[in-house]
DRENDO-1510 file (C-alpha; in Angstrom, 1 decimal, always signed):
<recs>
REC; n; res; u; v; w
REC; 1; UNK; +12.6; +48.3; -36.4 .
REC; 2; UNK; +10.5; +47.5; -33.0 .
REC; 3; UNK; +7.8; +44.9; -33.7 .
REC; 4; UNK; +4.7; +45.3; -31.6 .
REC; 5; UNK; +2.4; +42.3; -31.0 .
REC; 6; UNK; -1.0; +42.5; -29.7 .
REC; 7; UNK; -4.2; +40.6; -30.2 .
REC; 8; UNK; -8.0; +41.2; -30.6 .
REC; 9; UNK; -10.4; +38.6; -28.5 .
REC; 10; UNK; -13.8; +39.6; -30.0 .
REC; 11; UNK; -16.9; +38.1; -28.5 .
REC; 12; UNK; -20.0; +37.1; -30.9 .
REC; 13; UNK; -20.2; +39.4; -33.4 .
REC; 14; UNK; -23.5; +40.1; -35.4 .
REC; 15; UNK; -23.1; +38.8; -38.9 .
REC; 16; UNK; -24.5; +36.3; -41.4 .
REC; 17; UNK; -22.1; +34.0; -39.8 .
REC; 18; UNK; -24.2; +34.4; -36.1 .
REC; 19; UNK; -27.5; +34.6; -37.7 .
REC; 20; UNK; -29.8; +32.1; -36.3 .
REC; 21; UNK; -27.7; +29.9; -34.7 .
REC; 22; UNK; -29.3; +29.9; -31.3 .
REC; 23; UNK; -27.4; +33.2; -29.4 .
REC; 24; UNK; -29.1; +34.2; -26.6 .
REC; 25; UNK; -28.3; +38.0; -26.1 .
REC; 26; UNK; -29.9; +38.9; -22.7 .
REC; 27; UNK; -27.1; +36.7; -21.1 .
REC; 28; UNK; -24.7; +38.6; -22.1 .
REC; 29; UNK; -23.9; +41.6; -19.8 .
REC; 30; UNK; -25.0; +44.4; -22.5 .
REC; 31; UNK; -28.0; +42.3; -23.8 .
REC; 32; UNK; -26.6; +42.5; -27.8 .
REC; 33; UNK; -24.1; +41.3; -29.9 .
REC; 34; UNK; -21.0; +43.3; -31.2 .
REC; 35; UNK; -21.4; +45.5; -34.2 .
REC; 36; UNK; -18.5; +44.3; -37.0 .
REC; 37; UNK; -17.7; +48.2; -36.7 .
REC; 38; UNK; -17.3; +47.9; -33.4 .
REC; 39; UNK; -14.4; +45.5; -33.3 .
REC; 40; UNK; -13.1; +47.1; -36.4 .
REC; 41; UNK; -12.2; +50.1; -34.5 .
REC; 42; UNK; -10.0; +48.3; -32.5 .
REC; 43; UNK; -7.8; +46.9; -35.1 .
REC; 44; UNK; -7.8; +50.7; -36.8 .
REC; 45; UNK; -6.6; +52.2; -33.1 .
REC; 46; UNK; -3.8; +49.2; -33.5 .
REC; 47; UNK; -2.5; +51.3; -36.5 .
REC; 48; UNK; -2.8; +54.3; -35.3 .
REC; 49; UNK; +0.2; +56.2; -34.3 .
REC; 50; UNK; -1.8; +56.6; -30.8 .
REC; 51; UNK; -1.5; +52.6; -30.2 .
REC; 52; UNK; +2.6; +52.9; -30.4 .
REC; 53; UNK; +3.2; +51.9; -26.9 .
REC; 54; UNK; +1.0; +49.3; -26.4 .
REC; 55; UNK; +2.4; +45.7; -27.0 .
REC; 56; UNK; +1.9; +42.3; -25.8 .
REC; 57; UNK; -1.9; +42.9; -25.0 .
REC; 58; UNK; -4.8; +41.0; -25.7 .
REC; 59; UNK; -8.0; +43.7; -26.4 .
REC; 60; UNK; -11.2; +41.9; -25.3 .
REC; 61; UNK; -13.7; +43.5; -27.1 .
REC; 62; UNK; -17.1; +41.2; -25.7 .
REC; 63; UNK; -19.0; +43.6; -24.0 .
REC; 64; UNK; -18.1; +42.6; -20.6 .
REC; 65; UNK; -19.2; +38.6; -21.4 .
REC; 66; UNK; -15.9; +37.9; -20.0 .
REC; 67; UNK; -13.5; +39.9; -18.0 .
REC; 68; UNK; -10.1; +39.5; -17.1 .
</recs>
């Protein structure tokens, strides 16, 4: 069958791992870090039939911090 290869490139995510590490959210376009659920939603999309024509894509889920 067909193999679809995609990637998710997240920006900083608000978790226990990033807590207190000095991230300055005032520098980010949305003025906050991502929530884990926002990154996970992209993974769920990629597992659904609606993403069946997406391949070779990098999904930048970074709140506008990096634009391609």
